[in-house]
VOGU-3710 file (C-alpha; in Angstrom, 3 decimals, decimal comma):
1> mktivklehl> 89,734/107,188/98,917  88,596/109,682/101,165  90,491/110,954/104,218  88,648/110,242/107,538  91,097/111,187/109,714  93,623/113,933/109,685  96,558/115,005/112,549  98,291/118,237/112,294  101,187/118,795/114,410  99,591/117,213/117,508
11> shkyatawai> 101,913/117,487/120,520  100,583/116,744/124,391  102,431/117,103/127,463  102,340/115,504/131,099  103,537/118,258/133,295  106,948/118,931/131,918  107,403/115,764/129,636  106,260/115,499/126,345  104,374/112,141/125,583  103,880/112,791/121,787
21> rdinmeiadt> 105,559/115,484/119,532  104,649/117,031/116,319  102,696/113,949/115,164  101,429/114,356/111,451  98,850/111,600/109,948  96,099/110,853/107,401  94,161/107,651/107,239  91,584/106,627/104,701  88,093/106,021/105,123  88,261/101,900/104,896
31> givgllgsng> 90,688/99,347/106,013  92,686/98,533/108,753  95,547/100,817/109,944  98,243/99,566/112,440  99,129/101,728/115,157  102,506/100,172/116,084  105,091/101,068/119,072  106,414/99,812/122,241  104,901/100,390/125,403  104,732/104,205/126,398
41> agksttmnil> 105,760/105,333/123,010  102,721/107,515/122,995  99,999/105,161/121,214  97,330/105,666/123,739  97,850/109,483/124,137  97,551/109,869/120,584  94,191/107,596/120,502  92,928/109,422/123,447  93,085/112,780/121,593  91,786/111,413/118,743
51> cgalnqtegn> 89,051/110,176/120,058  88,380/113,338/122,488  88,809/111,608/125,557  91,960/114,013/126,202  92,820/117,583/124,931  95,805/118,036/123,114  98,307/120,727/124,313  99,052/121,734/120,366  97,852/120,806/117,086  94,641/119,921/115,402
61> vyihginmre> 92,261/116,791/114,975  90,246/116,508/112,042  87,372/113,468/111,931  85,631/113,520/108,406  86,856/117,102/108,138  85,047/118,392/111,682  87,812/119,695/113,830  87,307/117,891/117,310  88,443/121,055/119,461  85,885/122,944/117,766
71> hpqeakreig> 83,177/120,715/117,202  83,532/117,771/119,682  79,942/116,381/119,925  79,586/116,206/115,970  83,307/114,734/115,552  82,579/111,909/118,286  79,552/110,739/116,407  81,821/109,464/113,680  84,031/107,670/116,353  83,732/104,312/118,227
81> flpqnpplym> 86,624/103,682/120,614  87,602/100,463/122,598  90,197/101,376/125,097  92,601/99,088/126,179  90,362/98,581/129,523  87,209/98,254/127,959  84,425/100,423/130,104  82,209/97,437/130,701  79,800/97,470/133,811  79,568/94,011/134,841
91> dltvneylhy> 76,600/93,979/136,914  74,673/95,087/133,574  73,233/92,452/131,073  74,377/92,660/127,573  71,327/94,359/126,446  71,401/96,846/129,327  74,784/97,842/128,462  74,427/98,203/125,006  71,091/100,263/125,387  73,227/102,457/127,966
101> cadlrlmpke> 75,749/103,073/125,288  73,388/103,628/122,391  72,007/106,545/125,019  75,531/107,903/125,676  75,870/108,469/122,037  72,240/110,192/121,768  70,883/107,781/119,351  67,264/108,366/118,731  65,184/106,130/121,093  63,666/103,989/117,907
111> kikpamdeak> 66,716/103,319/116,400  68,413/101,795/119,615  66,853/98,370/119,395  67,633/97,921/115,489  71,125/99,048/116,250  71,735/96,647/119,154  70,286/93,928/117,089  72,527/94,539/114,301  75,743/94,982/116,708  75,123/91,868/118,788
121> ercgiahfsq> 74,497/89,885/115,525  77,825/91,224/113,908  79,755/90,819/117,254  78,390/87,157/117,692  76,838/88,014/121,104  73,094/87,602/120,491  72,715/84,763/122,169  74,223/86,247/125,563  71,623/89,102/125,274  70,128/88,673/128,791
131> rlirnlsggy> 73,481/87,649/130,439  75,388/89,606/132,977  78,467/90,892/131,594  80,673/89,880/134,440  79,686/86,016/133,717  81,275/86,069/130,093  84,540/84,843/129,202  87,233/87,371/128,365  86,844/86,863/124,747  83,437/87,791/124,892
141> rqrvgiaqai> 83,401/90,691/126,960  85,941/91,971/124,563  83,147/91,375/121,748  80,703/93,314/123,539  83,334/96,264/123,833  83,468/96,240/120,018  79,830/96,217/119,950  79,577/99,204/121,818  82,334/100,838/119,847  80,272/99,983/116,290
151> ihkprlvvld> 76,445/100,346/117,718  76,184/103,960/116,214  77,697/103,099/112,779  80,457/105,283/112,958  82,881/106,000/110,101  86,051/105,409/112,079  86,510/102,847/114,891  89,762/102,825/117,256  90,750/99,816/118,983  93,740/99,835/121,582
161> eptngldpnq> 95,129/96,441/122,335  91,863/94,750/121,471  93,519/91,239/121,745  95,656/91,833/124,706  94,931/89,147/127,382  92,889/86,891/125,212  93,703/83,128/124,592  94,989/81,733/120,975  91,397/80,901/119,993  89,584/84,244/121,133
171> iievralikd> 92,586/86,187/119,466  91,952/84,476/116,140  87,974/85,393/116,573  88,431/88,937/117,178  90,813/89,245/114,564  87,967/88,184/112,097  85,536/90,320/113,816  87,906/93,284/113,174  88,505/92,211/109,548  84,742/92,270/109,104
181> iavdravifs> 84,024/95,569/110,685  86,787/97,289/108,288  84,971/96,095/105,337  83,051/99,405/105,323  84,974/101,576/107,584  88,238/102,704/108,628  89,790/101,207/111,754  93,005/101,857/113,635  94,350/98,920/115,237  96,739/99,991/118,087
191> shilsevqll> 99,113/97,139/119,279  102,731/96,764/120,577  103,035/93,072/119,533  104,405/93,421/115,981  102,949/89,837/114,787  99,557/90,973/115,140  99,930/93,996/113,075  101,404/92,066/110,478  98,439/89,811/110,201  95,795/92,477/110,282
201> ckeikmiegg> 97,134/95,623/108,479  97,967/96,665/105,365  99,359/100,002/106,452  100,983/101,012/109,640  102,019/104,136/111,415  104,972/103,388/113,993  105,259/105,824/117,056  108,441/105,708/118,873  109,207/108,247/121,506  106,496/110,040/120,923
211> rivfsdsmda> 106,932/110,802/117,300  106,057/109,154/114,206  108,931/107,115/112,833  107,503/105,030/109,940  104,514/105,702/108,026  103,842/103,266/104,715  102,465/99,944/103,876  103,293/96,859/105,547  105,349/95,435/102,510  107,370/98,800/102,935
221> fnnyvephsv> 107,947/98,288/106,664  109,167/94,642/105,943  111,440/96,025/103,350  112,691/99,429/105,324  115,612/97,290/107,090  117,835/95,372/105,036  117,541/91,563/105,930  120,264/89,915/107,698  119,155/86,639/107,734  117,675/83,937/104,952
231> llhmenppte> 115,838/80,580/105,452  117,254/77,455/103,535  115,416/74,031/103,310  117,658/71,386/102,235  117,559/67,731/101,875  121,118/67,135/102,966  121,810/69,908/105,691  125,535/70,508/106,194  126,927/70,993/109,430  126,992/74,472/111,339
241> vellavsgvt> 130,871/74,723/110,736  130,216/74,096/106,818  127,789/76,971/106,561  129,995/79,284/108,652  132,625/78,676/106,257  130,647/80,353/103,500  131,841/83,975/103,013  129,538/86,629/104,880  127,743/84,150/106,953  127,962/85,230/110,474
251> kvdfltarqv> 125,500/82,784/112,525  123,488/79,754/111,989  120,347/78,364/114,065  118,837/75,023/113,040  115,091/75,407/113,312  114,070/71,563/112,097  116,280/69,000/110,788  116,191/70,327/107,217  115,207/73,881/108,195  118,013/76,535/108,873
261> rvyfngdqei> 118,287/80,325/109,307  121,256/81,612/108,052  122,393/85,425/109,257  124,645/87,342/107,660  126,573/90,621/107,257  124,183/92,513/104,847  126,069/91,057/101,645  123,248/90,859/99,086  125,360/87,942/97,029  124,929/85,916/100,090
271> serlitasvq> 122,268/83,754/97,938  124,230/83,025/95,310  127,167/81,954/97,446  124,675/79,313/99,313  123,351/78,158/96,081  126,797/77,665/94,855  128,054/75,607/97,791  124,820/73,547/98,080  125,578/72,619/94,446  129,341/71,790/95,098
281> kgwrlreisi> 128,983/70,083/98,447  125,459/68,010/97,558  123,229/70,085/100,193  120,135/69,472/98,005  118,629/72,965/98,671  115,176/73,074/97,751  114,015/76,620/98,874  116,007/79,790/99,943  113,774/82,814/101,237  114,474/86,193/102,862
291> dksaldeifk> 113,151/85,740/106,241  110,306/87,735/106,977  109,329/86,478/110,247  112,134/88,475/112,305  109,356/91,567/112,396  110,670/92,172/116,423  114,384/92,744/115,197  113,031/95,114/112,380  111,078/97,117/115,469  114,136/97,125/117,350
301> qlsnqtslqs> 116,375/98,288/114,606  113,678/101,125/113,715  113,669/101,993/117,555  117,641/102,500/117,528  117,805/104,430/114,465  115,060/107,060/115,707  117,254/107,097/119,069  120,613/107,881/117,179  118,578/110,456/114,894  117,348/112,047/117,810
//
């Protein structure tokens, strides 16, 4: 795979406070990369610099090998950007708005209409071509925002919190659209919601306190912090007191009548102890698995570790 984005020692200061500090990152030319971090961690600053909307204090940004500071116009041709608050003009129709965005990208006049038609079709908004943007639902406005980001067929699409404020059905639709877009280009998907990143991304970059604190695959992220809970499915579950009596168990949550989350103190032999207890006491254990659902807990632990190191 080729590299589409390269950030070298990227830093930015607002007044006297550093928003990001010494960020180094490379992103391949296809697939979805999650940019993860709590609110105020530095995600939006990083993306604004990456997309040329903000000049960095220090460091360099390369898009497809082009230095953003030295050749901004050439670099920006390769980027489509959907900010957290989409820059939509409510009194324009979908067609008028997309034509305006194509003009801003300096697209040749003869290529604008076919590009608009393709972007609308891909984003599922062709039937709203003549509708005012103000009369669209939140989910369809977000689709219009994504359409403007891909109309010029960039190599890189940057989406800042694209599912924020949408209802569950709209979120599912936008997720499917993002996956489709990432088939033939790189997508940076920014979010502070870990479950969204987990569902969409195979690779993540985590920013906390303005610094990269994790950069690896989602599987590596899940395994980065030792799990401290397991999920048990039992046909004849014991009481909470009986489970707490197993050496190493610290807490028990009954999720359903037969499914239990068991927290433990990090002892890696806990599974063997629970299986042995089940056999001896007739709990009829059907399944035991490491709990991978608590990504929020992993996020907190990573953040805490970063704070201790700095």
